[in-house]
C-alpha positions in Angstrom: -44.1 53.1 -94.3 -40.2 54.1 -94.4 -40.6 55.7 -90.9 -42.3 52.8 -89.5 -39.6 50.5 -91.0 -36.9 52.4 -89.6 -38.4 52.7 -86.2 -38.9 49.0 -86.3 -35.1 48.5 -87.2 -34.1 50.8 -84.5 -36.3 48.9 -81.8 -34.9 45.7 -82.9 -31.4 46.9 -82.9 -31.8 48.3 -79.5 -33.5 45.0 -78.4 -30.5 42.9 -79.7 -28.1 45.3 -78.0 -29.9 45.0 -74.7 -29.8 41.2 -74.9 -26.1 41.2 -76.0 -25.6 43.6 -72.9 -27.3 41.1 -70.5 -25.5 38.0 -71.9 -22.0 39.8 -71.7 -23.0 41.0 -68.1 -24.1 37.4 -67.4 -20.8 36.0 -68.8 -18.9 38.5 -66.9 -20.5 37.5 -63.6 -19.9 34.0 -64.1 -16.2 34.6 -64.9 -15.9 36.6 -61.5 -17.9 33.8 -59.6 -15.2 31.3 -61.2 -12.4 33.7 -60.3 -13.5 33.9 -56.8 -14.1 30.4 -56.2 -18.0 30.0 -56.1 -19.5 26.7 -57.1 -23.1 26.1 -57.9 -25.2 23.9 -55.8 -28.9 23.2 -55.1 -28.5 25.5 -52.1 -27.1 28.3 -54.1 -23.7 29.7 -54.9 -21.1 28.1 -52.4 -17.5 29.7 -51.6 -15.2 26.9 -52.6 -12.8 28.8 -50.3 -14.7 27.3 -47.5 -13.5 23.8 -48.4 -10.1 24.4 -46.7 -12.0 25.3 -43.3 -12.0 22.3 -40.9 -15.4 22.3 -40.3 -16.9 22.6 -43.8 -17.3 18.9 -44.3 -19.3 18.8 -41.5 -22.2 21.3 -42.7 -21.6 20.6 -46.4 -24.4 17.7 -46.5 -26.9 19.8 -44.6 -26.6 22.8 -47.1 -25.9 21.2 -50.3 -28.8 18.9 -51.3 -26.8 17.5 -53.9 -24.3 16.1 -51.6 -24.4 12.1 -51.6 -24.8 12.3 -47.7 -27.7 15.0 -47.8 -30.9 14.3 -45.8 -33.2 12.6 -47.7 -36.7 14.0 -48.3 -39.9 12.5 -46.6 -41.2 11.5 -50.0 -38.7 8.7 -50.0 -40.6 7.1 -47.3 -44.1 7.1 -49.2 -45.8 4.1 -50.6 -45.5 5.5 -54.1 -41.8 5.8 -53.8 -41.0 2.4 -52.4 -41.0 3.3 -48.7 -41.4 -0.1 -46.8 -44.0 -0.3 -43.9 -42.9 -2.6 -41.0 -44.7 -5.7 -41.3 -46.9 -6.6 -38.3 -46.1 -7.7 -35.5 -43.0 -5.3 -35.3 -41.7 -7.4 -32.4 -40.2 -10.0 -34.9 -37.4 -9.4 -37.4 -38.6 -9.3 -41.0 -36.9 -9.6 -44.4 -37.3 -5.9 -46.1 -35.4 -6.9 -49.3 -33.8 -10.2 -50.3 -31.1 -9.7 -53.2 -30.1 -13.5 -53.0 -27.9 -12.7 -56.4 -25.9 -10.2 -54.8 -25.6 -12.1 -51.5 -27.3 -9.4 -49.1 -30.4 -9.2 -47.1 -31.9 -6.1 -45.8 -33.6 -7.0 -42.3 -35.9 -5.0 -40.1 -34.4 -5.4 -36.5 -37.2 -4.8 -33.9 -36.2 -2.8 -30.7 -35.1 -5.2 -27.9 -33.2 -7.7 -30.2 -29.5 -7.8 -30.1 -27.7 -7.7 -33.8 -25.0 -9.9 -33.1 -24.4 -13.3 -31.7 -22.1 -14.2 -28.9 -20.8 -17.7 -27.7 -22.8 -17.9 -24.5 -26.2 -17.0 -26.2 -28.9 -19.6 -25.8 -31.6 -19.9 -28.8 -32.4 -17.6 -31.3 -35.1 -15.5 -29.7 -33.9 -12.0 -28.9 -30.9 -12.2 -31.7 -31.1 -11.0 -35.1 -28.3 -13.1 -36.7 -29.5 -16.4 -34.9 -32.9 -15.7 -36.1 -31.7 -15.5 -39.7 -29.4 -18.8 -39.1 -32.4 -20.7 -38.0 -35.4 -19.2 -39.6 -34.0 -18.5 -43.1 -31.6 -21.4 -43.1 -28.6 -19.2 -43.6 -25.8 -20.6 -41.7 -23.1 -18.3 -43.1 -24.9 -15.1 -42.9 -23.3 -12.2 -41.0 -24.4 -8.6 -40.1 -22.2 -6.0 -41.9 -23.0 -3.5 -39.1 -24.8 -3.4 -35.8 -27.8 -1.4 -34.0 -28.0 -1.0 -30.4 -30.3 -3.5 -28.9 -33.0 -0.6 -28.1 -32.8 0.7 -31.8 -35.0 -0.6 -34.4 -34.6 -0.5 -38.1 -32.4 -1.4 -41.1 -29.5 -3.9 -40.8 -27.5 -5.3 -43.8 -26.8 -8.9 -43.6 -24.3 -10.6 -46.0 -24.7 -14.4 -47.0 -21.1 -14.6 -48.3 -17.8 -13.4 -47.7 -17.4 -11.3 -50.8 -20.6 -9.6 -50.1 -19.6 -8.8 -46.4 -16.3 -7.3 -47.4 -18.0 -5.0 -50.3 -20.3 -3.4 -47.6 -17.8 -3.3 -44.8 -15.4 -1.3 -47.2 -18.0 1.3 -47.9 -18.7 1.5 -44.0 -14.9 2.0 -43.4 -14.6 4.4 -46.4 -17.5 6.3 -45.0 -19.7 6.2 -48.4 -22.5 4.0 -47.1 -25.4 6.5 -46.0 -27.3 5.7 -42.8 -30.0 7.9 -41.6 -32.2 7.7 -38.5 -35.5 9.0 -37.0 -35.2 10.0 -33.3 -37.5 11.8 -30.8 -35.4 14.0 -28.3 -36.3 15.9 -25.3 -36.6 19.6 -25.5 -36.9 22.1 -28.4 -33.7 22.0 -30.4 -32.5 25.2 -31.9 -31.2 25.8 -34.6 -33.2 23.3 -36.5 -30.2 21.8 -38.3 -26.6 21.0 -37.2 -23.6 19.0 -37.0 -21.9 17.5 -34.0 -18.2 16.1 -34.1 -17.1 14.6 -30.9 -14.7 11.7 -30.4 -16.2 8.7 -28.5 -14.5 6.4 -26.1 -15.4 3.7 -23.8 -16.1 5.2 -20.3 -13.5 4.2 -17.8 -16.1 3.7 -15.1 -18.7 1.9 -16.9 -17.5 0.0 -20.0 -21.0 -0.2 -21.8 -21.4 3.5 -21.6 -19.4 5.7 -24.2 -18.1 9.0 -23.4 -17.0 12.1 -25.3 -13.2 12.1 -24.9 -10.3 13.8 -27.0 -8.6 10.3 -26.8 -11.7 8.8 -28.4 -12.5 7.8 -32.2 -13.8 10.1 -34.6 -17.6 10.5 -34.7 -19.6 12.9 -36.8 -23.4 13.4 -36.3 -25.6 15.6 -38.4 -29.2 16.3 -37.6 -32.3 18.2 -38.6 -35.6 19.0 -37.1 -38.5 17.5 -39.0 -41.1 18.8 -36.4 -41.8 19.9 -32.8 -44.4 17.6 -30.8 -45.9 18.7 -27.4 -47.2 16.7 -24.4 -50.5 17.7 -22.9 -48.8 19.8 -20.2 -47.0 21.8 -23.3 -43.4 20.0 -22.8 -41.8 20.1 -26.2 -40.1 17.3 -27.9 -38.1 17.5 -31.2 -38.4 14.8 -34.1 -35.1 14.7 -35.7 -33.5 13.1 -39.0 -30.1 12.1 -38.1 -27.2 11.0 -40.3 -24.0 9.6 -39.1 -20.5 9.0 -40.8 -19.0 6.3 -38.6 -21.5 4.6 -36.4 -19.6 4.4 -33.0 -21.5 2.5 -30.4 -24.2 4.6 -28.7 -23.2 7.5 -31.0 -26.2 9.2 -31.8 -27.5 8.8 -28.3 -24.4 10.2 -26.5 -24.1 13.1 -29.1 -27.5 14.0 -28.7 -27.3 13.7 -24.8 -24.2 15.7 -25.0 -26.2 18.7 -26.8 -28.8 18.7 -24.0 -31.5 16.7 -25.9 -31.2 13.1 -24.9 -33.6 10.6 -26.7 -36.9 9.6 -25.2 -36.7 6.4 -23.2 -32.8 6.3 -23.1 -32.1 4.5 -19.8 -28.4 5.0 -20.1 -28.1 8.6 -20.9 -31.2 10.0 -19.3 -32.0 7.5 -16.7 -33.6 10.1 -14.3 -36.5 10.5 -17.0 -37.1 7.0 -17.7 -40.4 6.7 -15.8 -41.5 9.7 -17.1 -40.7 8.8 -20.7 -42.4 5.4 -20.4 -45.7 7.4 -20.1 -45.0 8.6 -23.6 -43.1 6.0 -25.3 -42.8 2.2 -24.6 -39.0 1.9 -25.9 -36.0 3.9 -26.8 -37.3 6.2 -29.7 -34.4 5.7 -32.5 -35.1 4.1 -35.6 -32.7 3.4 -38.5 -35.1 4.4 -41.4 -32.9 4.6 -44.5 -29.7 3.1 -45.9 -28.1 3.6 -49.4 -25.0 1.8 -50.8 -23.3 0.3 -53.7 -24.3 -3.3 -54.4 -21.7 -5.9 -55.1 -20.6 -6.1 -58.8 -23.2 -7.9 -61.2 -22.2 -10.2 -63.9 -20.8 -7.5 -66.0 -18.8 -6.0 -63.0 -21.2 -3.0 -62.5 -22.0 -1.8 -58.8 -25.3 -0.3 -58.8 -26.5 2.0 -56.2 -29.3 0.7 -53.9 -31.5 2.3 -51.3 -34.0 1.0 -48.8 -36.4 3.3 -46.5 -38.3 1.7 -43.7 -41.1 3.6 -41.9 -41.6 3.9 -38.2 -42.9 0.8 -36.5 -46.4 1.0 -34.9 -45.4 1.9 -31.3 -43.3 4.9 -32.6 -46.1 6.2 -34.8 -48.6 5.8 -32.1 -46.2 7.9 -29.7 -46.3 10.8 -32.3 -50.1 10.5 -32.8 -50.6 10.8 -29.2 -48.5 14.2 -29.2 -49.4 17.5 -30.5 -47.7 18.7 -33.4 -46.4 22.3 -33.3 -47.5 25.1 -35.4 -47.0 25.4 -39.2 -43.4 26.7 -40.3 -41.7 25.7 -36.9 -39.4 23.0 -38.6 -38.8 20.9 -42.0 -41.4 18.8 -43.1 -44.2 19.9 -41.0 -47.5 22.1 -42.0 -49.2 21.9 -38.6 -51.8 19.3 -39.8 -50.4 16.4 -41.4 -47.6 14.3 -40.3 -44.8 13.3 -42.5 -45.2 10.1 -44.4 -42.3 8.3 -42.4 -44.8 8.8 -39.5 -48.3 8.7 -40.8 -48.5 6.0 -43.4 
């Protein structure tokens, strides 16, 4: 019995020593990590020394899933998590969320509709804000930002000046998060990246943007959700895009500059338009997600708010008529099922 007791004591002692050694080693590792400037992120240890490198802010939202501007997952678009299906018909503007007490409307803008009004515009058809003025009887409403005429998706409309100022300050401060779904020509490799190219108006054709060193800063981040193939094997890349600024034609111009223009983009890939129209009836670009801080409530609290809007029917049908690539080719695909943003 004494020998067993001594043996157990010895084993317990060695076990405690082993645990102590492991804890000490862990502490020493953590001290070294801190000393060498590593920070822990959802993407693993990240060297803080890279924060001083000019391109680091471009890629950080891609590699750090805890970053406020990281790409939202496909689960955000599911019905269970509040993803909104575009009401039919998708050819008319729809109210997605009405926050009357905060002075904000989150509208769905169809493709083919202008966002803003102009003095010479007649009637209200084809113009989102004129539709809001007439159909919703909100004569003081104003869009806080714009989408290109061919782009569909979420537009924030303010019904009073304070709400408008609150949202516009977030846009200018680059804290408002806007993400899009687009279908691009070709197979985009690598499957994630960032593009920083200043944009300016073209000196030869004012409605067209151009990448220029004299232009305004514009940052576009993308990741590939899946590869789709035409019947003849031609490849398209379904991308999720996040922008910091929202310059005119920014996503369209940046993706075209990378050699992967959007499907049915008459301005930046006009030579392929007739061929594209056999695949998709409109520009394949949809503003699918927006996150912001709401104007202060009665207690002065600015609450975070987000809205996710799934693809309208015509874009969903486009993807359903194409063939999804093999499993593991890109984010969010398993070779059998479309992502919820597409399928539901």
